[in-house]
Structure formats: structure tokens, C-alpha cells
N, C-alpha and C positions, 0 to 999 in steps of 0.2 A: 505494499499500500504505500510506499514511502514514493512511488512514482508520481501520484496524485499532484503534488506541486508543479514540477515541468509540464505535464500534460494540461493542464489549466493556463500554462504560459504560451500557451499556445498563443524550422518550418524550418556535394551533392548535387543531385540532379534533382530537376521539379519536372512535373508533368506540363505546368505554364511555366514559360521563364520570363521573368517581368523586367529582368536584369537588375545589377549592384544599383543603378541611379534611380530605378524605381522605388525600392525599398526605402530612401531616405524619404519619401513624400509620406509615409507613415509613421505615427510616431504613439509613443504610450504616455499616459496622463501620469505624472507621479502619484501615488495614491496609496491610502491603506484599504485594505477590503476583508472583513470579517462575516466568515460564511459559519452558518450552525449545520453540522453533521447528523443525519439519521439514516438508518438501515432501511432501503428501498425494498430490497428482496434477498430472499438466500436460499440455497439447496441443502439436502441434507449432507452433502460433501462437504460443506464449509468447517460444520461442527459449531457453527456460530448461531444463537439464539436472538441476539441484539447487541447494537453498537450503536453510540452517539457522541458526540463531542463538538468539538471548536475548531476552526482554522483561521488564521491570520496570514495574511501577505502583504508585505510593505515592499513597495518598488519605486525608487528614485533613479536620477540619474538623464543621460541624453546620448546620442550618438556621438557628441563630441569628447565628452568625459569617461563614457561609458555607463553601463548599468549595474547597479546594486539592488538585489533581491533578499529581502529576509523572509523566513517562511517559519511557523511553527504551527503543529497540530497535537492537540492533546485529546484522546479518545479514551473511552471506557468501553472495553470488548468483554460480550457476555458470552461465553462458550457454553454450548450444551451441556458439558459436563466439567467439573472442576470451578477453580476460583475466578473471581473478574478480574481483568487484567488491565493497567492503566497504561497504554501506550504515548509515549511522548517524541515528536520528531521535530529536531530543529536543523534548519537548513541556511546557510549565507553564500551567496554567490556573487559574483562580479563577472560581467563579460563586455569586452571592449566595445566601443561603438562601431569598428569596424567587421566587428565579428570575426576576429582572426584568434583571440584570446580569451580563456575563462579560467575563473579558479573557483573552488567550491569546497566547502567543509560541511560534514552531516554528522549528527549525532543521533542514536536511537536509542531510548531509555526505556525500560519495562519494569514497571512498579517503580518507579523512580532509581533505578539503577542502570546503569550505563553499559548497554547491549553490544553496541559497535559504535566505531568511531572512523570517520572517512576523511581525508583530506587530499586534494589534486589540483594539478594545474595542466591545461593543455595549450599549446600554440601551434598556429601555421604561418609561416614566414611569411606567404603570401596566396593568392587565391590559386587553385589548380594544384595545389603542392599537397603532400602527405603531412599530418598534422602530428607532433610529437607531444606526448605526454609523461606525466610522471606521477606516482601517489606517493605520499609520504606515508598515509595510514590507509587500510589497516596494516600492509605490508609493503615495505619500499619497494618500487620498480617503475620499470619504464615499459609504454605501450604507444602505437600508433594509430593514428586514425585515417581513413580513407581519404582522398581529394574530394571535397563536393560535401563532407559533413559538416553539419550545421549546428548551432548551438540553440538553447532554449527562444533567446529574445529575438534574433534573427528568423527564427522560424516563425514565429508569431507576426513581427512585422512583413515577413512577406505573406502570410496568411491574410493579414490587415487589406496588403495592398492588392491581394488578389481579389478580395471581397468588393472592394471599390471598384476593381475593373470588372466587375459582373464574372468572376470567375467561379467554376464549381467543384474543381476536384484539385487537389496537390498532392503530390509525392515527393517526400522529402526523407533524407537519413539523418536521424537528430542524436547528437550525444548530451546528455545532462549529467552522469556522473552520480546520477542515484542508484546505479545498479554496477557499480564499478566501472571498468572498462568496455562494459556492452553498449552496442550502438542499434538504436531501435527503427525500422522502415516505417514512417508514419506516413498513411494513407488518411487525407482528408477531403472530406464532402461540406461546401458550403450552400447553404439555402438561400432564399431569397430574401431582398433588403426588408428590412422592418423599419418604416417611418417611425420618427418619435413620436413615444406614447408614454402617459402615466405608468409609473412602475407597477407591477401586480402584486407587491406586498409592502407592507410599512417597513422601513430601513431606518435605523435610529442613526440619523445624522443630518446634519443641514446643508451637506453638501450634495445627499441625494438627488435632490432635483435637478442636479446637472445631468444624471445619466437620462432623464428623460427629455433634455433638448437633443440629443443625438441619435442617429439610426443604429440598427444592429443586425447581426446575421447569426441564424442558428449554426453552428458549427458543430461536426462530428469527427473524431481522429479515431482511427483505429493503429495501436502499436503492434510491430511483428518484430521479434528478437531477430536481430541477423545471426545465423549460424553458419559456421563453415562446412557441413554437409549440406548435401541437395535436400529440398524439402521431399516429403513423401505425402502424396494424397492432397487433400484440400488442407489448406493451413489455417489454424486458428488465432486470432491476435492473441498477445500476452494480457493484454486489458485495452479497455475503450473510454473515453470519455466525450460527453458531448456538454455544450453549452451555449449560450447566448452571448454574443462577443460584440460589445458595443465599439462605434469608430474609434473612441479613444482607448481601447486595449483593454478595458475593465471585461471581466466575466461573470455571468451571474447565472442562476438556474442550473446548477451542476449535477450531472450524472454521471459518477465513475462505476463503471461495471469491471470486476474482476474475475469474472467468469462465475464462481461459485457463489458470488454475492456481489450486491450493488450498493454504493451508498449515493445520499443527494445532499447537494451542498446548498443552501438558500442563504443570500446575501442578506446578513442582518446588520450589518455596521458599514458604512463607506466615508472616506474622509480626504480631500484633496490634499496633497502636500506640496511643498516649495518645488517648483520645476526649474531645472537647471538649463541653460538656454546656452546655444550657440552663439559666438560672438564673431 
């Protein structure tokens, strides 16, 4: 479930190539978003009878100085058998404005005990070349990323640009670091533009009205793990996420499907933050 953060920051080869110049046309407003999480559905295989919690995402920066993201999700997981577990995921990342470098740290706590600790960085010398990464935690080591792999913020900016251009489908290879050195093939479908309208639910925020002033698009992304062996039969996604993506990059009405269970994320708090500008 640690993949949730990068899934909604929702972007290599693309099904529609709008070019690097077009990406700069889209931007994400600096903001803090709070989501209330509840269990949408579950299967007997999951072993989960209930789950709820809260997720907070804070994004600041610009294409000039880079993008900083802070994420925290605290959830209470109730299994069919055994004790209730408290899961706490904390992530901090930075991505350069040109999409060529990224740093991230991630800590996973279970019942207030640190279970895993990740720290890594990746850099592409220039577009079209292999990327080189290094992990400090959990184990020191080096790894490479194929040319064309993108990081989460660039992925989201490209999706926003595609939506503005009436694009309906995107295929990207995305690295976010939340699953170690794994890269995921992200297949995205973008629905029809929704004109600005009142928000469907009350949000505890003086800034929430800003979301009612901008258009949005329904977005659905399926993430497939890239493996060395050839796929056999019909490949199933590792996880899927759908949400409403506003023109300013804010997401709401989240549905996060992990196969055996799915979570809903409702936007319950929203705050605009100071936006860095390019001089």
C-alpha cells in the first residue's frame, strides 16, 4: 500500500508525445491536501475485515527550483484474525524541475515500531541516456534505469498536459522509489473534461472554493511491474488508482485498488501554500 502516494501524483516512451516544451505549460499549485481513508471492498483472500485512516500530502516548489513532496498516511488495519495494526508511512521526496534527478526517503512503522527504512537517489545526465541510482538504505547499492523512465512529478505534469490537449491515453514507465528499484509501466486513461462546478462534499478549508473554479478530468491508472521474464497470458496490474484530477494538479475522490481490497480517499481538508515562481 505504500504505492498510493506516487500513484495519485499522477507519467519513457509515451502513447502521445507532447514534447518537453509542452510539459512546461502545466504546473501544479503548491498545496496541502488531507484525505479521509475508508475500506471500499475486500475479498476473503485479503484477510482484512476493516481499515480506515488519514493521508496528508504537501507539495511545494516549481519547475525552476524543483518539487518537494511530503507524505504521511496513518491507518488502522483490522484483520479477520489477530490484533488491530497501526500502519504509519512517511515519505519525503525531491524532484528536479527538469525531471533528471530525484531523491527520496521512506519510513514504514507498524504499531509505532520502525519496520523499514529507505533512502535513495537517482540522476540522468541528460535525456535519452541511462539513469544511475544509489540506495543508502536498506542496503547500500547501485542500480540503473532505462532511458525514458520518468519520475512522479513529471508523470503528473505530462498527464495534465495530455488532458488539456484532449488526450485520452498515456503509456509511461515510472520510477518512484517506493518499491525499491522497481519500475512500473503506467497505462492511463483520461476521461472527458468536467467544467468547474461546486464540490460534491464539504471540505474543511477556506481555500476549497478555488477547486470549484477550475475544470477537472476523471483519470484511471493501472500500474504493471516491469519484470525480466516475458509475461505469460494476460497480465494483471499490480495495483490501480482512479481519481478526479483538477487543472491545478490537485486530486480528489480517490479509489485505490490493490486487487484483494480497495480503499477510498475523500478530500477532507485543503490549503493553498506559497507558490515558488520562476524569475
